[in-house]
C-alpha positions in Angstrom: 82.4 103.9 132.1 84.6 102.7 129.2 87.0 99.9 129.7 90.4 99.6 128.0 90.3 97.4 124.9 92.2 94.1 125.0 94.8 93.1 122.4 92.1 90.8 120.9 89.6 93.7 120.6 92.2 95.9 118.9 93.1 93.1 116.4 89.4 92.6 115.7 89.0 96.3 115.0 91.9 96.2 112.6 90.7 93.1 110.8 87.2 94.8 110.4 89.0 97.8 108.7 90.5 95.5 106.1 87.2 93.6 105.3 86.3 95.5 102.1 87.5 94.1 98.8 90.2 96.7 98.2 91.6 96.5 101.8 92.6 99.6 103.8 95.7 101.7 104.1 97.6 102.3 107.3 96.0 105.6 108.0 92.5 104.2 107.5 93.2 101.2 109.8 94.7 103.5 112.4 91.7 105.8 112.5 89.1 103.1 112.1 90.6 101.0 114.9 91.3 104.2 117.0 95.0 103.5 117.7 98.4 105.1 117.7 100.9 104.7 114.9 103.1 102.7 117.3 100.3 100.3 118.1 99.5 100.0 114.4 103.0 99.0 113.5 103.2 96.4 116.3 99.8 94.8 115.5 100.2 95.0 111.7 103.4 93.1 111.9 101.8 90.4 114.0 98.7 90.1 111.7 100.9 89.9 108.6 103.3 87.3 109.9 100.5 85.1 111.2 98.7 85.3 107.8 95.6 87.1 109.1 96.0 89.9 106.6 97.7 90.3 103.2 99.6 93.4 101.9 98.5 94.6 98.5 100.1 97.2 96.3 97.6 100.0 95.6 97.5 102.1 92.3 99.6 104.9 93.9 102.4 102.5 95.0 101.1 102.6 98.6 100.2 99.4 100.4 96.7 98.4 101.4 96.0 95.6 103.8 93.2 93.1 103.3 91.9 90.4 105.7 92.6 86.8 104.6 90.3 83.8 104.9 92.3 82.8 108.0 91.8 86.4 109.3 88.0 86.2 108.6 87.8 83.0 110.7 89.7 84.6 113.5 87.5 87.7 113.5 84.3 85.5 113.5 85.8 83.6 116.5 86.7 86.8 118.4 83.2 88.2 117.8 81.6 85.0 119.1 83.7 85.0 122.2 83.1 88.7 122.9 79.4 88.3 122.4 79.3 85.4 124.9 81.4 87.3 127.5 79.3 90.5 127.2 76.0 88.7 127.6 77.2 86.7 130.5 79.1 89.2 132.6 77.0 90.3 135.7 78.0 94.0 136.0 81.5 95.4 136.3 84.2 93.6 138.1 
């Protein structure tokens, strides 16, 4: 049975979407992270204001979002915590 993703897992999925050199647009992040537009707006604002992602102007005057060094460190930390939790949880609660 699937569990609901936590806020941390959603942010990690968004950060992964912006890991390539050119970044990712809103639609790509939304589909890659499997989220609604409302969620995207809320989390994107948080990630931008905290410095975990940067907004870049693409060739077509649209914005792309790319993970920053600070965001990369956060993503690595999240992945480490999730790995420990997944390996140490004895069954479902």
